[in-house]
C-alpha positions as CSV (number, residue, x, y, z in Angstrom):
1,M,80.2,108.9,110.4
2,A,81.5,107.5,107.2
3,S,80.7,104.9,104.7
4,N,82.6,103.2,101.9
5,I,82.6,105.0,98.6
6,D,80.4,103.5,95.9
7,E,82.5,101.9,93.3
8,T,80.2,103.1,90.5
9,K,80.8,106.7,91.4
10,K,84.6,106.6,91.3
11,D,84.7,107.7,87.7
12,E,82.8,110.9,88.7
13,I,85.2,111.7,91.5
14,K,88.5,113.5,90.8
15,T,91.5,112.2,92.7
16,I,93.6,114.7,94.6
17,E,97.2,114.0,95.4
18,T,97.9,116.1,98.5
19,P,100.7,114.7,100.6
20,D,100.2,117.5,103.2
21,Q,96.5,116.4,103.8
22,S,96.2,113.0,105.6
23,C,93.3,111.2,107.1
24,P,93.2,111.6,110.9
25,E,91.5,108.2,111.3
26,C,93.8,105.9,109.3
27,G,96.7,108.3,108.4
28,G,96.3,107.6,104.7
29,F,97.0,110.2,102.0
30,D,94.7,108.9,99.3
31,V,91.8,111.3,99.3
32,V,89.3,112.2,96.7
33,R,86.9,115.1,96.1
34,D,83.3,114.5,95.2
35,K,82.3,117.6,93.2
36,A,78.6,116.8,93.2
37,K,78.4,116.8,97.0
38,G,81.3,119.1,97.8
39,E,83.0,116.5,100.1
40,V,86.6,115.4,100.6
41,I,86.7,111.6,101.4
42,C,89.4,109.2,102.4
43,T,89.3,106.2,100.0
44,T,91.0,103.9,102.6
45,C,88.5,104.1,105.5
46,G,85.7,106.3,104.0
47,L,86.0,109.1,106.5
48,V,84.5,112.4,105.2
49,L,87.3,114.9,105.9
50,S,85.3,118.0,104.9
51,D,82.0,119.0,103.4
52,H,80.1,122.0,102.1
53,R,83.0,123.2,100.1
54,I,82.6,126.3,97.9
55,D,82.0,125.6,94.2
56,T,84.2,127.9,92.2
57,G,82.6,127.0,88.9
58,P,79.9,129.0,87.1
59,E,76.4,129.1,88.5
60,W,74.9,128.5,85.0
61,R,74.7,125.4,82.9
62,A,75.3,125.2,79.2
63,F,74.6,122.2,76.8
64,T,76.0,123.6,73.6
65,S,79.1,125.6,72.7
66,D,77.0,128.6,71.6
67,E,75.3,128.7,75.0
68,R,78.6,128.4,76.7
69,N,80.1,131.3,74.7
70,S,77.0,133.5,75.2
71,R,76.8,133.0,79.0
72,A,80.5,133.3,79.7
73,R,81.5,136.6,81.3
74,T,85.3,136.2,80.7
75,G,87.3,136.9,77.6
76,A,89.7,134.7,75.7
77,P,92.9,133.5,77.5
78,A,96.2,135.3,77.2
79,S,98.1,134.3,74.1
80,Y,101.8,134.9,73.2
81,A,100.9,134.7,69.5
82,L,99.2,138.2,69.8
83,H,101.5,141.2,70.2
84,D,99.5,142.4,73.2
85,K,98.8,138.9,74.4
86,G,95.1,139.5,73.7
87,L,94.6,141.5,76.9
88,S,93.7,144.8,75.2
89,T,90.1,145.9,74.7
90,M,88.4,145.8,71.3
91,I,85.6,148.2,70.2
92,D,83.2,146.4,67.9
93,W,82.7,147.9,64.4
94,R,78.9,147.5,64.7
95,D,77.3,150.7,66.0
96,R,75.1,149.0,68.5
97,D,75.0,149.0,72.3
98,S,74.8,146.0,74.6
99,K,71.0,145.8,74.1
100,G,71.3,145.8,70.3
101,S,69.9,149.3,69.8
102,T,71.6,151.5,67.2
103,F,73.5,154.6,68.1
104,N,72.4,158.1,67.1
105,A,74.6,160.4,65.0
106,R,76.3,161.9,68.1
107,Q,77.1,158.5,69.6
108,R,78.4,157.2,66.3
109,A,80.8,160.1,66.0
110,Q,82.0,159.5,69.6
111,I,82.5,155.8,69.1
112,Y,84.3,156.4,65.9
113,R,86.8,158.6,67.7
114,L,87.2,156.1,70.5
115,R,87.7,153.3,68.0
116,K,90.4,155.3,66.2
117,W,92.4,156.1,69.3
118,Q,92.0,152.6,70.6
119,I,93.6,151.2,67.5
120,R,96.4,153.8,67.8
121,T,97.1,153.1,71.4
122,R,97.3,149.3,70.8
123,V,100.5,149.8,68.7
124,H,102.1,152.9,70.1
125,S,105.9,152.0,70.3
126,S,108.5,150.5,68.0
127,L,108.5,147.3,70.1
128,D,104.7,146.9,69.7
129,R,105.0,147.5,65.9
130,N,107.8,144.9,65.7
131,L,105.8,142.3,67.7
132,A,102.6,143.0,65.7
133,Q,104.4,142.4,62.4
134,A,106.3,139.3,63.7
135,M,103.2,137.7,65.2
136,T,101.3,138.1,62.0
137,E,104.2,136.5,60.1
138,I,104.4,133.6,62.6
139,D,100.7,133.0,62.3
140,R,100.8,133.0,58.5
141,L,103.7,130.6,58.4
142,S,102.1,128.3,61.0
143,S,98.9,128.2,59.0
144,Q,100.6,127.4,55.7
145,L,102.7,124.7,57.3
146,G,99.8,123.2,59.2
147,L,101.3,123.6,62.6
148,S,99.4,123.2,65.9
149,H,98.4,126.1,68.2
150,G,101.0,125.0,70.8
151,M,103.7,125.1,68.2
152,R,102.7,128.6,67.2
153,E,102.7,129.7,70.9
154,H,106.1,128.3,71.4
155,A,107.5,130.1,68.4
156,A,105.9,133.4,69.5
157,R,107.3,132.9,73.0
158,M,110.9,132.5,71.7
159,Y,110.6,135.5,69.5
160,R,109.1,137.6,72.3
161,K,111.9,136.6,74.6
162,L,114.5,137.6,72.0
163,I,113.0,141.0,71.2
164,V,111.7,142.1,74.6
165,G,115.0,141.1,76.2
166,R,116.9,143.4,73.7
167,L,119.0,140.5,72.6
168,W,118.3,141.1,68.9
169,R,118.5,144.4,67.0
170,S,118.7,145.6,63.4
171,R,117.6,142.2,62.0
172,S,115.0,141.1,59.5
173,I,111.6,140.5,61.2
174,D,110.4,138.0,58.6
175,A,113.7,136.0,58.8
176,T,113.7,136.0,62.6
177,A,110.0,134.9,62.7
178,A,110.8,132.1,60.2
179,A,113.8,131.0,62.3
180,A,111.6,130.9,65.5
181,V,109.1,128.7,63.7
182,Y,111.8,126.4,62.6
183,A,113.3,126.2,66.1
184,A,109.8,125.6,67.6
185,C,109.3,122.7,65.2
186,R,112.6,121.1,66.1
187,R,112.1,121.5,69.9
188,R,108.6,120.0,69.8
189,G,109.7,116.9,67.9
190,S,107.9,117.8,64.7
191,P,110.7,119.2,62.5
192,R,110.2,120.9,59.2
193,S,113.1,121.5,56.9
194,I,114.4,125.0,56.2
195,E,113.5,124.5,52.6
196,E,109.9,124.0,53.5
197,I,109.8,127.2,55.6
198,A,111.7,129.2,53.0
199,E,109.2,128.1,50.4
200,H,106.4,129.9,52.3
201,S,108.6,132.7,53.7
202,R,109.6,136.0,52.0
203,E,113.2,135.4,53.0
204,S,115.8,133.0,51.5
205,K,116.9,129.7,52.9
206,K,120.4,131.1,53.6
207,K,119.1,134.1,55.5
208,I,116.7,132.0,57.6
209,A,119.5,129.6,58.5
210,A,121.8,132.5,59.6
211,H,119.0,133.9,61.8
212,Y,118.3,130.5,63.2
213,R,121.9,130.1,64.3
214,M,121.9,133.5,65.9
215,L,118.6,132.7,67.7
216,V,120.0,129.5,69.2
217,T,123.1,131.4,70.3
218,K,121.3,134.3,71.8
219,L,118.8,132.3,73.7
220,K,121.3,129.6,74.6
221,L,119.1,126.8,73.4
222,R,120.0,123.1,73.2
223,M,118.3,121.9,70.1
224,P,117.6,118.2,69.8
225,I,119.0,116.3,66.8
226,S,116.4,115.5,64.2
227,S,115.6,111.8,64.0
228,P,114.2,109.9,61.0
229,E,111.3,108.8,63.2
230,N,110.1,112.4,63.5
231,Y,109.3,112.5,59.8
232,V,107.7,109.1,59.3
233,S,104.2,109.8,60.5
234,R,103.9,113.0,58.4
235,F,105.3,111.4,55.2
236,I,103.0,108.3,55.7
237,S,100.0,110.6,56.1
238,D,100.8,112.6,53.0
239,L,101.2,109.4,51.0
240,S,98.0,108.0,52.3
241,L,99.7,104.7,53.3
242,P,98.2,102.3,55.9
243,A,99.5,101.9,59.5
244,E,101.2,98.7,58.7
245,V,103.7,100.6,56.5
246,Q,104.4,103.0,59.3
247,R,105.1,100.1,61.8
248,I,107.5,98.3,59.4
249,T,109.2,101.7,58.6
250,M,109.8,102.3,62.3
251,D,111.3,98.8,62.7
252,I,113.6,99.4,59.8
253,I,114.9,102.7,61.2
254,K,115.3,101.1,64.6
255,K,117.5,98.3,63.1
256,A,119.4,100.9,61.0
257,K,120.3,102.8,64.2
258,Q,122.0,99.8,65.6
259,V,124.3,99.5,62.6
260,R,127.4,101.7,62.8
261,N,127.7,104.7,60.4
262,L,124.4,103.9,58.7
263,V,122.2,106.7,60.1
264,S,124.7,109.1,61.6
265,G,125.9,111.9,59.4
266,R,123.0,111.5,56.9
267,D,119.9,113.5,56.2
268,P,117.1,112.0,58.4
269,R,114.6,112.8,55.7
270,G,116.5,110.6,53.3
271,I,116.6,107.7,55.7
272,A,112.9,108.1,56.5
273,A,112.0,108.3,52.8
274,A,114.1,105.2,51.9
275,A,112.7,103.2,54.8
276,I,109.1,104.1,53.7
277,Y,110.0,103.0,50.2
278,I,111.3,99.6,51.5
279,A,108.3,99.1,53.8
280,S,105.8,99.9,50.9
281,I,107.4,97.2,48.8
282,M,107.5,94.7,51.7
283,T,103.8,95.2,52.4
284,D,102.8,95.4,48.7
285,N,101.6,99.0,49.1
286,R,103.9,100.2,46.4
287,V,104.5,103.9,46.0
288,T,106.9,105.5,43.5
289,Q,110.1,107.2,44.4
290,R,108.9,110.3,42.7
291,D,105.9,110.6,45.1
292,I,108.1,110.0,48.1
293,S,110.5,112.6,46.8
294,R,107.7,115.1,46.4
295,V,106.5,114.6,49.9
296,S,109.9,114.3,51.7
297,G,111.7,117.1,49.9
298,V,114.7,114.9,49.0
299,T,115.8,113.9,45.5
300,E,115.1,110.5,44.0
301,V,118.9,109.9,43.7
302,T,119.2,110.3,47.5
303,I,116.3,107.9,48.1
304,R,117.9,105.3,45.8
305,N,121.3,105.6,47.5
306,R,119.8,105.3,51.0
307,Y,117.6,102.4,49.8
308,K,120.6,100.4,48.5
309,E,122.6,101.1,51.8
310,L,119.7,99.9,54.0
311,V,119.0,96.8,51.9
312,S,122.6,95.7,51.8
313,R,123.7,96.6,55.4
314,L,120.5,95.3,57.0
315,E,120.4,92.2,54.7
316,L,116.8,92.7,53.7
317,T,115.2,90.4,51.2
318,M,113.5,92.5,48.4
319,A,111.8,91.6,45.2
320,P,114.2,91.6,42.3
321,A,112.1,94.0,40.2
322,A,112.3,96.6,43.0
323,I,116.1,96.8,43.1
């Protein structure tokens, strides 16, 4: 009736946590599904609960990404970063049919008209035009700032919620898109300063900040407070410093947070930059304040002031030449 599951095959079996499905033999809830055999098995007593399950995967096999793309019969997933979520059809610019044969003159004229009207119908309202321009701006900013696809999707989702819900009218599209990117970075724990975003945007820092405050108010968002730890990994990577410097920097910031009025009320970028400068000296991986200032976006004077505060309040022992 049943046999114990081979220990060597447990890596090939996907565990299913289904509290509503229990084993009628032992009453256990720990069941697994063997995709190769199509069986659902109880791991406690080895009873086969069901077999001959339907495989919902593709009937073809692919060994390379090119084969997978050529054999797939579905399109790309829906994306909030596209104004139509990527669900509209596209007519290829190449005048060839599915077999690769070229069109004759009559077919080319027909496809040309279809292609023209298809482009017109994709953006046929003011809302679509707004979203099309905003998604292009969000994509451009995300690319120049080196943001991930998830960050881009999050910014597009917030902008879409603001515009489609009619919570925002008669505002600058570029400034609102930049504010959405800034908000997405803060919410995902990878903050960028408004100065960095304004450097790549067509709007000023003041205007982006005003639109950001309005966005947070309209969407009723609770934004997390930026912490110095959120900037350390990016600064360390840009400075090409080893992992040891990052570890000591994190320890310095952790100790600084335990000291009253040492971190609160100060720019987290300045704290992170000063901690990196201290850690680079302690590990003999010295880097100049000018380089740290260029990467972090804070002035050398701020780095020196935060450096002196951290060294004196934390009672750190530094080399005399570094002070």
